[in-house]
Structure formats: structure tokens, C-alpha cells
C-alpha positions as CSV (number, residue, x, y, z in Angstrom):
1,M,-75.4,26.5,14.9
2,K,-73.3,26.7,18.0
3,N,-72.4,23.0,17.8
4,F,-71.4,23.4,14.1
5,K,-69.0,26.3,15.1
6,I,-67.5,24.2,17.9
7,T,-67.0,21.3,15.4
8,R,-65.2,23.6,12.9
9,I,-63.0,24.9,15.6
10,C,-62.1,21.4,16.7
11,I,-61.3,20.3,13.1
12,A,-59.1,23.4,12.7
13,L,-57.2,22.7,15.9
14,C,-56.7,19.1,14.8
15,L,-55.3,20.2,11.5
16,I,-52.9,22.7,13.1
17,L,-51.8,20.1,15.6
18,G,-51.3,17.6,12.8
19,L,-49.2,19.9,10.7
20,T,-47.1,21.0,13.8
21,C,-46.4,17.4,14.8
22,M,-45.7,16.0,11.3
23,P,-41.9,16.6,11.3
24,I,-41.8,14.9,14.7
25,C,-44.1,12.0,13.8
26,K,-42.7,11.5,10.3
27,L,-41.7,7.9,9.9
28,P,-37.9,7.5,9.2
29,I,-36.8,6.0,6.0
30,Q,-36.2,2.4,6.8
31,A,-35.7,-0.9,5.0
32,A,-38.4,-3.6,5.0
33,E,-37.8,-7.3,4.8
34,I,-35.3,-8.9,2.5
35,I,-36.7,-9.3,-1.0
36,A,-33.6,-10.7,-2.8
37,T,-29.9,-11.5,-2.6
38,V,-27.8,-10.2,-5.5
39,S,-24.2,-11.0,-6.5
40,G,-21.8,-8.7,-8.4
41,T,-18.6,-6.7,-8.3
42,V,-18.1,-3.3,-6.6
43,L,-17.8,-0.4,-9.1
44,S,-15.8,2.9,-8.8
45,G,-17.9,5.6,-7.3
46,T,-18.9,3.5,-4.3
47,T,-19.1,5.5,-1.1
48,S,-19.8,4.8,2.5
49,D,-23.5,5.7,1.8
50,L,-24.1,4.2,-1.6
51,L,-22.9,0.9,-3.1
52,Q,-22.4,0.8,-6.9
53,L,-22.7,-2.8,-7.9
54,S,-22.2,-4.4,-11.3
55,T,-24.4,-7.5,-11.7
56,K,-25.3,-9.7,-14.7
57,E,-28.6,-7.8,-14.9
58,G,-26.8,-4.4,-15.0
59,K,-25.7,-1.7,-12.7
60,M,-27.4,-1.4,-9.3
61,Q,-27.3,1.4,-6.7
62,I,-27.9,0.2,-3.2
63,K,-28.1,2.4,-0.1
64,L,-25.9,1.6,2.9
65,D,-27.2,2.8,6.2
66,S,-26.9,2.2,9.9
67,G,-28.9,-0.9,9.6
68,T,-26.6,-2.6,7.1
69,D,-24.8,-5.6,8.5
70,A,-21.3,-5.4,6.9
71,S,-19.5,-7.4,9.6
72,A,-18.7,-10.1,7.1
73,C,-17.5,-7.8,4.4
74,K,-16.3,-4.3,5.1
75,I,-14.1,-3.9,2.1
76,L,-16.1,-2.3,-0.8
77,L,-13.4,-1.6,-3.3
78,P,-13.6,-1.7,-7.1
79,G,-13.5,-5.2,-8.5
80,K,-14.4,-7.0,-5.3
81,S,-17.0,-9.7,-5.6
82,I,-19.8,-9.6,-3.0
83,N,-23.3,-10.9,-2.2
84,V,-25.9,-8.4,-1.0
85,S,-29.2,-9.0,0.7
86,V,-31.5,-6.1,-0.2
87,S,-34.9,-4.7,0.8
88,H,-37.1,-1.9,-0.4
89,G,-36.7,1.3,1.4
90,S,-39.5,4.0,1.9
91,D,-37.2,6.4,0.0
92,G,-37.6,4.3,-3.2
93,Y,-34.0,3.0,-3.0
94,L,-32.9,-0.6,-2.5
95,H,-31.2,-0.9,0.9
96,A,-28.5,-3.3,1.8
97,V,-29.5,-5.5,4.7
98,K,-26.4,-7.7,4.8
99,I,-23.1,-7.9,2.7
100,T,-21.0,-11.1,2.6
101,T,-18.0,-12.4,0.7
102,G,-15.5,-15.3,0.8
103,A,-13.6,-15.7,4.0
104,Q,-9.8,-15.0,4.2
105,T,-7.3,-17.1,6.0
106,N,-4.3,-16.1,8.1
107,T,-1.0,-17.6,7.1
108,V,1.6,-15.8,9.2
109,S,2.1,-14.7,12.8
110,V,2.2,-11.0,13.7
111,D,4.2,-9.3,16.5
112,T,1.5,-7.2,18.1
113,S,3.8,-6.1,20.9
114,K,5.2,-3.4,18.6
115,T,2.7,-1.4,16.7
116,S,2.7,1.8,14.6
117,S,-0.2,4.0,13.6
118,V,-0.5,5.5,10.1
119,T,-3.2,7.7,8.5
120,G,-3.8,7.9,4.8
121,T,-6.3,7.4,1.9
122,I,-7.1,4.0,0.6
123,S,-6.1,3.5,-3.1
124,E,-8.3,1.7,-5.6
125,K,-5.4,-0.7,-6.1
126,T,-6.4,-2.3,-2.7
127,T,-7.3,-5.9,-2.8
128,D,-9.0,-8.4,-0.5
129,D,-5.7,-9.0,1.4
130,I,-3.5,-6.0,0.8
131,I,-4.4,-2.3,1.5
132,Y,-2.6,0.3,-0.6
133,L,-2.5,3.3,1.7
134,N,-1.5,6.8,0.3
135,T,0.2,8.6,3.2
136,A,2.1,11.9,3.4
137,Q,5.3,9.8,3.2
138,G,4.2,7.8,0.1
139,E,2.3,4.6,-0.7
140,M,2.3,1.8,1.9
141,Q,1.2,-1.8,1.5
142,I,-0.5,-3.3,4.6
143,K,-1.7,-6.8,4.8
144,L,-5.4,-7.3,5.8
145,D,-6.1,-10.4,8.0
146,T,-9.3,-12.0,9.2
147,T,-8.3,-10.9,12.7
148,T,-8.1,-7.2,11.7
149,N,-10.4,-5.2,14.0
150,L,-12.7,-3.2,11.7
151,S,-15.2,-2.1,14.4
152,G,-13.9,1.5,14.1
153,C,-15.3,2.0,10.6
154,S,-18.5,1.2,8.8
155,V,-17.0,0.0,5.5
156,L,-13.7,0.5,3.6
157,V,-14.0,2.4,0.4
158,A,-11.4,3.9,-2.0
159,G,-10.7,7.6,-1.6
160,K,-11.6,7.7,2.1
161,T,-9.1,8.5,4.9
162,Y,-8.5,5.9,7.6
163,T,-6.1,5.4,10.5
164,I,-4.5,2.0,10.7
165,S,-2.7,0.4,13.6
166,C,-0.2,-2.1,12.1
167,A,2.6,-4.4,13.1
168,R,5.2,-6.5,11.4
169,G,4.4,-10.1,10.4
170,A,6.7,-13.1,10.0
171,D,6.5,-12.5,6.3
172,A,8.2,-9.0,6.8
173,F,5.0,-7.3,5.7
174,M,3.1,-4.8,7.9
175,H,-0.3,-6.2,8.9
176,A,-3.4,-4.2,9.9
177,I,-4.3,-4.8,13.6
178,S,-7.2,-2.3,13.6
179,I,-8.7,0.2,11.2
180,S,-10.8,3.3,12.1
181,D,-12.3,6.2,10.2
182,A,-9.8,9.0,10.5
183,A,-12.5,11.5,11.1
184,T,-13.5,9.8,14.3
185,I,-9.9,9.9,15.7
186,S,-8.6,13.1,17.4
187,S,-5.0,13.6,16.3
188,S,-2.8,16.7,16.2
189,T,-0.7,15.3,13.4
190,N,-1.2,13.9,9.9
191,G,0.8,10.9,8.5
192,S,2.7,8.4,10.5
193,T,3.1,8.1,14.3
194,S,4.7,5.3,16.2
195,S,4.0,3.7,19.5
196,D,7.5,2.3,19.4
197,P,9.9,5.3,19.1
198,S,12.9,3.1,19.9
199,L,12.7,1.6,16.4
200,T,14.5,4.3,14.5
201,P,16.2,3.6,11.2
202,A,19.6,2.0,11.8
203,P,22.3,0.2,9.9
204,A,22.4,-3.6,9.7
205,T,25.2,-3.7,12.3
206,D,22.7,-2.5,14.9
207,A,21.1,-5.9,14.8
208,N,23.1,-6.6,17.9
209,N,21.3,-3.7,19.6
210,N,18.0,-5.7,19.5
211,I,16.7,-4.4,16.2
212,S,14.7,-7.3,14.8
213,T,15.5,-8.2,11.1
214,S,14.1,-10.6,8.6
215,T,15.4,-11.8,5.3
216,V,13.3,-11.8,2.1
217,S,14.1,-12.9,-1.4
218,G,12.4,-11.9,-4.7
219,T,12.7,-10.1,-8.0
220,V,12.8,-6.3,-8.6
221,T,9.7,-4.8,-10.1
222,K,9.5,-1.9,-12.5
223,N,8.0,0.4,-9.7
224,T,11.4,0.5,-8.0
225,K,13.0,3.9,-7.4
226,E,16.4,5.0,-6.0
227,N,14.9,5.4,-2.5
228,M,12.3,2.6,-2.7
229,L,12.9,-1.0,-3.6
230,C,9.7,-2.8,-4.9
231,L,10.3,-6.5,-4.5
232,S,8.0,-9.2,-5.8
233,T,8.0,-12.0,-3.2
234,S,6.0,-15.2,-2.7
235,Y,3.8,-13.1,-0.3
236,G,3.2,-10.3,-2.8
237,E,5.0,-7.1,-3.7
238,M,6.9,-5.4,-0.9
239,Q,8.0,-1.8,-0.6
240,I,11.4,-1.4,1.1
241,V,12.9,1.9,1.9
242,I,16.6,2.5,0.8
243,D,18.2,5.0,3.1
244,S,21.7,6.2,4.1
245,N,22.2,3.2,6.4
246,T,21.5,0.6,3.6
247,D,24.5,-1.6,2.8
248,S,24.1,-2.0,-1.0
249,R,27.6,-2.9,-1.9
250,N,26.6,-6.4,-3.0
251,G,23.4,-5.4,-4.6
252,M,23.5,-2.1,-6.3
253,F,21.7,-2.9,-9.5
254,L,17.9,-2.7,-9.0
255,M,16.8,-3.7,-12.5
256,P,13.4,-5.2,-13.3
257,D,13.3,-9.0,-12.9
258,R,16.7,-9.0,-11.1
259,K,16.8,-11.5,-8.2
260,L,17.8,-10.1,-4.8
261,T,18.0,-11.1,-1.2
262,V,17.3,-8.3,1.3
263,T,17.6,-8.1,5.0
264,V,14.9,-5.7,6.3
265,Y,13.8,-4.1,9.6
266,R,10.9,-1.9,10.5
267,G,11.6,1.8,10.8
268,S,9.8,4.2,13.1
269,D,7.8,5.4,10.0
270,A,6.2,2.0,9.8
271,Y,7.9,1.2,6.5
272,M,10.3,-1.7,6.1
273,H,13.9,-0.5,5.5
274,A,16.7,-2.3,3.8
275,A,19.6,-3.1,6.0
276,T,21.5,-5.1,3.3
277,I,20.9,-5.8,-0.3
278,T,22.6,-8.8,-2.0
279,G,22.4,-9.6,-5.7
280,V,23.5,-12.5,-7.8
281,K,27.1,-12.1,-8.8
282,T,29.4,-14.5,-10.6
283,Y,33.2,-14.4,-10.1
284,A,35.7,-14.8,-12.9
285,E,39.4,-15.0,-13.1
286,P,41.0,-11.7,-12.0
287,V,42.5,-9.5,-14.7
288,S,44.9,-6.6,-14.5
289,V,43.6,-3.1,-15.2
290,D,45.8,-0.3,-16.3
291,T,44.5,2.6,-14.1
292,S,47.4,4.9,-15.3
293,K,45.3,5.5,-18.4
294,T,41.7,6.3,-17.7
295,S,38.7,7.7,-19.5
296,T,35.6,9.4,-18.2
297,V,32.2,8.9,-19.7
298,T,28.7,10.0,-18.8
299,G,25.5,8.2,-19.6
300,T,22.4,6.5,-18.3
301,V,22.2,3.0,-16.8
302,S,20.7,0.4,-19.1
303,S,18.2,-2.2,-17.7
304,K,20.5,-4.9,-19.0
305,S,23.1,-4.1,-16.3
306,T,24.0,-6.7,-13.7
307,E,26.2,-7.0,-10.7
308,N,29.0,-8.0,-13.1
309,V,28.6,-5.7,-16.1
310,L,27.4,-2.1,-16.3
311,Y,25.7,-1.3,-19.6
312,L,25.9,2.5,-20.1
313,N,24.0,4.3,-22.8
314,T,26.1,7.3,-24.0
315,S,25.9,9.8,-26.8
316,Y,28.3,7.5,-28.7
317,G,26.3,4.3,-28.1
318,E,26.1,1.6,-25.5
319,M,29.2,0.8,-23.5
320,E,29.9,-2.5,-21.7
321,L,31.9,-1.9,-18.5
322,K,33.0,-4.7,-16.3
323,L,32.6,-4.2,-12.5
324,D,35.4,-6.3,-11.0
325,A,37.8,-3.4,-10.5
326,V,35.6,-0.7,-9.0
327,R,37.5,1.2,-6.3
328,S,35.0,3.9,-5.3
329,I,31.3,4.7,-5.6
330,S,29.9,8.1,-4.6
331,G,26.7,10.1,-4.7
332,L,24.4,7.1,-4.8
333,K,23.3,4.0,-3.0
334,V,21.8,2.0,-5.9
335,L,21.6,2.1,-9.6
336,V,18.2,2.0,-11.4
337,S,17.4,1.9,-15.1
338,G,17.7,5.4,-16.6
339,K,19.9,6.7,-13.8
340,K,22.5,9.2,-15.2
341,I,26.0,8.6,-13.9
342,T,29.6,9.4,-14.6
343,V,32.1,6.6,-14.8
344,T,35.9,6.6,-14.9
345,C,37.1,3.5,-16.7
346,A,40.3,1.8,-17.8
347,R,41.2,-1.1,-20.1
348,G,42.0,-4.5,-18.7
349,S,44.3,-7.3,-19.9
350,D,41.1,-9.0,-21.2
351,A,40.6,-6.2,-23.7
352,Y,37.4,-5.1,-21.9
353,M,36.8,-1.7,-20.4
354,H,36.5,-1.8,-16.6
355,A,34.7,0.7,-14.4
356,V,37.1,2.2,-11.8
357,D,35.1,5.0,-10.2
358,I,31.3,5.6,-10.4
359,I,29.7,9.0,-9.5
360,G,26.0,9.6,-9.2
């Protein structure tokens, strides 16, 4: 009887000890060996913990954890095609063991001696080679290269905030040097900071003061605004800031599909700024304009406008005003489609109306 009691006590102690140690001894959720490799495209809703993948068999949800090898593919943005090696996890989910994709190639050199740091949220518009970053100052486009250091983040997903160190490339784009999760970086400010404070916005004439400039050519896109020129180039779409220092006298009309040549430089805000804008202008025989008799009209700029002719939509209809006799422009740097302006005009010896003064 005594031995039976001792046995019962021992069993009870073992149960208590087992229950007490269970949280400590509990096996972690871990992935087993690779059971398959699946191919598909990343779907919206993907986070740094859960990959939403569209495959030919249907939608898959795959866990991303500390054991996932994403060194060959850290960009998990909607529409991106990837290959994922998966295994069964003890939590019932499939776990990503390794993620791969096609390799990129570098095509331009980057001046890493002058870098800037920006913080923002990655947009779903981001592609394999261009990051669209929403910052406090607006949307930036930053090229992603195979040399970009991504060790500071697990994966890149839309909607998450990152800090990007970037520098200007020979193609006039900003290129990502390194990317880190913003949450892991201690910073007292949000938005853009620069490691090169000497590069402040300056007019084109300051090129003699060692401000490096590049010249790019392309066509204006519909995303262009009065303070931001969006230019479609052979390298992709560039965003170029138009500021008070921009010389736009020879390229005022930023209409969609209009061809322009722009001299750009990098500002301390990490954006490219326009030093000069030059459009395509044809020159005709000069005519005399009778400025003793002028009229003033107000309307909105038509997208048909060019460097030679301003098409103005007024309450009386569309006016066609030649631009070879303009003597003053005030209140604006550039003209975009839909911009409301007031124009003083006069008749020329060619029977056309000519714009004399333009006020924004």
C-alpha cells in the first residue's frame, strides 16, 4: 500500500513538472524539407509575413519567416513573377524556404560619392527595376540595381515604409544604393535628408560652381504638373522638379507627347531639378504687330498648344494666338493643359492675333 502511494505521488509530480515545462519545451513552428517549387505572380495583400501567390492552380498563402531565403528575390510586389520552394510547417501553413526570380542587369554607372537618404512608403506601381516611393514631398522614382544592398530589410512589399540611400546615375535617375526597414532606423525626422547639403537647388548658371548637370530628352507625359515635369525617356519615366530657378523660356509648353530636352541636376531633396527646358520651335518670317491696339482675353490652355502657337479655350470658343511677339510672361514658369491664364494680344500684319503679354 505504501509503495502504491509513493507511485501515485511520483506520477502526480511528473504530471505537474510536465505541465510546468510544456511552454518551455514546446517545439517551435518550423518548416520541414522542401516538398515542391511553385511559380506564380505576387498578389495584393502580400505582407512581410505572408505571401499571397497566384498560380495556375489557384491562390496560395505561403508563410514568410526567419528561415526564408529571399536573398535572390526581395521584391514581393503585385504582378511580380517568382518561384517559391515550399515546405509543410507544423502550424498547418506552407512555408517559403527559398524565393527566386530572373536576374537584373546594371546598365549605367552611379556616382556613390554623393548620396541622399529618403524615407517613404513603397507604392504598388513599383516594378522590378523602378521603386515608386511615396514621401512627404511627393512620389519619387528610384532605380533598383543588382548591386543594391537589401541586407537591411527582409523583403520589399507595397505599403511598408523604408529608408533608401540613393545616388544619381549616368542616366540622370536616382539609384538605390541600400534599402532598410524604416522601423529599424533611428531618425528624428521624416522625409528626405541629405548627406550632401552643398547640393542645394540652383539655377543653370551655377553649373560653373561645380553643380553637376546632365541632359535628357523625351516626351511629356499626362502626369505632368506645373511644378513637376514627368518625362518619358529611353530609361523610363523621369520626375523632374520645376522651381523658381528653372529657365523655361524656350520650353514653356508641357503638353502630353511634346518632345523636350531638359538639363537637370540633383537637388538636396534627392529629386532631379530642371535647370533649363527646351522645346521644339520653328521660326517663320517676322511680321509686324500693332501693339497700339490690344485686347485682353482669359481662358484655359489647350493641349494642342506648342512653342509657336497658343490655343486658348475661352467662353467665346477657341482662339489661336501666335507666340513670336511675346514681350512679358508673369506669374508662371510653364504652361500645362487646362491652366487658366490671361493674355494681352494684338493683330499682326499676317492677319493673325499674336500674344503680347501672358499672366498666370
